[in-house]
Every structure is written in C-alpha cells, then in structure tokens.
FINU-976601 format. One line per field, with one value per residue (C-alpha): residue number from 0; x, y, z. Coordinates in pm, 1 decimal, always signed. Layout:
BEGIN
i: (NUM_...)
x: (X_...)
y: (Y_...)
z: (Z_...)
END
This chain:
BEGIN
i: (0_1_2_3_4_5_6_7_8_9_10_11_12_13_14_15_16_17_18_19_20_21_22_23_24_25_26_27_28_29_30_31_32_33_34_35_36_37_38_39_40_41_42_43_44_45_46_47_48_49_50_51_52_53_54_55_56_57_58_59_60_61_62_63_64_65_66_67_68_69_70_71_72_73_74_75_76_77_78_79_80_81_82_83_84_85_86_87_88_89_90_91_92_93_94_95_96_97_98_99_100_101_102_103_104_105_106_107_108_109_110_111_112_113_114_115_116_117_118_119_120_121_122_123_124_125_126_127_128_129_130_131_132_133_134_135_136_137_138_139_140_141_142_143_144_145_146_147_148_149)
x: (+0.0_+141.4_+85.5_-31.0_-91.6_-155.3_-115.1_-295.5_-311.8_-88.4_-284.4_-229.6_+143.9_+160.7_+33.6_+298.8_+563.8_+467.8_+494.7_+837.9_+995.6_+1333.4_+1332.1_+1678.8_+1774.2_+2082.4_+2189.5_+2253.3_+1892.7_+1744.9_+1617.1_+1488.3_+1332.9_+1326.2_+1140.6_+867.7_+887.8_+895.3_+1133.5_+1147.7_+1308.8_+1364.3_+1359.9_+1374.1_+1085.1_+1069.7_+718.3_+621.0_+261.8_+367.4_+420.4_+706.9_+771.5_+909.5_+1221.1_+1387.8_+1278.9_+1099.2_+1027.7_+1140.6_+988.7_+1107.8_+904.2_+879.3_+801.5_+710.3_+662.0_+508.7_+446.6_+799.1_+916.5_+1257.0_+1483.2_+1731.3_+1947.5_+2141.7_+2378.1_+2348.6_+2675.9_+2585.9_+2947.8_+2916.0_+2612.8_+2654.3_+2616.1_+2302.8_+2071.0_+1787.6_+1461.2_+1314.1_+1011.0_+829.3_+665.3_+490.4_+546.4_+280.7_+391.3_+119.2_-141.0_-420.8_-596.6_-666.6_-292.7_-182.5_+184.5_+469.2_+771.0_+786.9_+1081.3_+1239.8_+1429.6_+1724.6_+1916.2_+2237.0_+2090.3_+2046.0_+1740.6_+1584.1_+1349.7_+1110.4_+914.2_+581.9_+270.9_+66.0_+103.7_+104.5_+281.3_+247.5_+396.0_+378.5_+538.9_+707.1_+860.5_+819.2_+858.2_+1182.3_+1269.5_+1532.6_+1685.6_+1793.3_+1524.1_+1541.4_+1654.9_+1575.6_+1779.2_+1564.7_+1776.7_+1718.9_+1534.2_+1610.9)
y: (+0.0_+339.0_+643.7_+977.5_+1230.6_+1604.4_+1822.3_+2153.2_+2158.4_+2079.7_+1758.7_+1651.6_+1722.4_+1483.8_+1204.4_+1278.5_+1302.3_+954.7_+813.0_+971.8_+875.1_+710.4_+810.2_+831.8_+1109.8_+1222.0_+1570.7_+1659.3_+1577.7_+1849.6_+2094.5_+2442.3_+2650.6_+3009.3_+3141.6_+2876.4_+2892.6_+2514.9_+2250.2_+1890.6_+1585.3_+1236.6_+986.9_+616.9_+577.4_+293.1_+148.6_+141.7_+79.6_-242.7_-436.0_-674.0_-915.7_-1206.0_-1180.5_-842.6_-771.3_-455.9_-258.8_+69.1_+265.2_+565.9_+870.1_+1231.4_+1518.8_+1869.3_+2166.5_+2479.0_+2842.0_+2884.2_+3231.6_+3145.0_+2842.4_+2794.2_+2494.9_+2391.3_+2098.7_+1990.1_+1978.2_+2044.0_+2017.0_+1643.7_+1588.5_+1210.1_+1219.8_+1068.4_+1209.0_+1043.5_+1231.2_+1183.1_+1411.7_+1711.8_+1959.3_+2293.7_+2602.5_+2870.8_+3232.0_+3364.8_+3242.3_+3357.0_+3067.8_+3304.0_+3321.7_+3002.8_+3108.2_+2958.4_+2731.0_+2371.9_+2198.4_+1889.1_+1727.7_+1508.0_+1245.1_+1378.4_+1718.9_+1860.8_+2057.3_+2236.2_+2516.7_+2649.2_+2967.2_+2915.0_+3118.2_+2810.2_+2434.1_+2298.1_+1960.9_+1661.6_+1314.2_+1053.4_+712.3_+698.5_+353.9_-10.7_-148.2_-330.3_-560.3_-454.8_-621.7_-281.0_-183.7_+157.5_+145.0_+424.2_+449.8_+527.0_+627.7_+455.3_+699.9_+519.4)
z: (+0.0_-101.7_+115.3_-23.9_+251.1_+267.6_+576.6_+615.5_+995.6_+1289.1_+1348.4_+985.8_+1020.7_+1318.3_+1090.6_+826.3_+1098.1_+1220.7_+869.7_+818.9_+1151.8_+1077.9_+708.9_+553.7_+313.8_+125.4_+227.5_-137.3_-226.0_-6.3_-267.9_-184.1_-460.8_-332.9_-637.6_-603.6_-220.8_-172.8_-40.0_-159.3_-6.0_-145.1_+138.5_+210.4_+453.1_+704.3_+685.1_+1051.9_+942.7_+767.5_+1088.2_+1149.2_+863.0_+1062.7_+1277.1_+1252.1_+897.0_+795.2_+478.9_+327.0_+40.2_-163.2_-66.7_-172.6_+62.3_-53.6_+176.8_+20.7_+123.3_+263.2_+358.9_+507.1_+559.7_+843.7_+924.1_+1231.2_+1273.8_+910.5_+715.4_+350.7_+225.4_+154.3_-71.8_-38.0_+342.1_+492.5_+758.1_+949.1_+996.0_+1341.6_+1331.4_+1189.0_+1421.5_+1390.1_+1600.1_+1550.4_+1502.8_+1728.8_+1972.9_+1741.7_+1571.7_+1279.3_+1197.1_+1016.5_+990.0_+1185.4_+1163.1_+1041.1_+1209.2_+1053.8_+1341.2_+1242.8_+1437.6_+1590.0_+1673.1_+1322.1_+1220.7_+926.9_+1029.6_+766.4_+822.8_+645.3_+568.7_+651.1_+675.9_+320.6_+306.9_+74.4_+123.1_-152.8_-179.3_-518.4_-543.1_-468.6_-118.0_-44.5_+243.2_+495.5_+798.5_+933.6_+1183.0_+1351.9_+1713.3_+1956.4_+2272.5_+2575.5_+2874.7_+3206.3_+3430.0_+3755.5)
END
C-alpha cells in the first residue's frame, strides 16, 4: 500500500511526521526553490505501518516530501558540504507564530538524528507526502535508545 498524505493543519502534520519517523535522506537531495517557495526531499521511509515481517525484517519505500508556502529556511547541525552524506529524519513539528488561531503562519521543524534541524518559516502548513517507489525488504530496523530513568 502506497501512502499519499496532505497536511494543512498541525494535526495533519503529526500524521505525516509519524509516517516519516526514521526516514533516511541524502543531504545533497534536499532541494529548496526560493522562487517557487517550496522545499522537496527524497527519502527512504521505514514502513512502521507495515508491521514486522518475521524476525527483525521490515520494509522501506522511496518517498517524496514537498513543503510549500515557505518564507525562510534555516538549518542547524546539518553539514551540507558532503552531498553524499546521509541524515535520518526523526520528526516534523509545527510552532505557531502567534497564539491567534486566525494566523496560520509559523515554523515547520524537521528534526534530524544527531541534533540537526531544518526550520522552515511558512505562511501556513502545506505539506504533501507521496510514496514513489516499490517497497523493499530490509533487515535494518530503527533502534531508539531510551535512557534509564532510575
């Protein structure tokens, strides 16, 4: 099953964030079009919704992400000098510009493993995710370290 999702609210963005948790991307494939005011990413998405396929096997699928209505882009902790380097996307989150529910503007944060982040100032939430390729099996399952709180 291929996913095609659109986010126009913070709640919608949470759904896309869940689908993209642990997605792998090449740094050189982050494309920002300032004239068109959009950013695109090509990712290899881990299919958490697919369930475990026996043992430690899982599935990945090529996915495209497009974020529109961008006013400004900032990055932190992301070394763009090596376009072949990989990054792992942990989550997307929205930070509203104001407390007014009438103002849809804010920041979309793409949080990366290792402390990196892309912050996109947007007029409104306008995000599309679409699986673009066939599913492939993988024995590399994401592992999340949870520190002992005792």
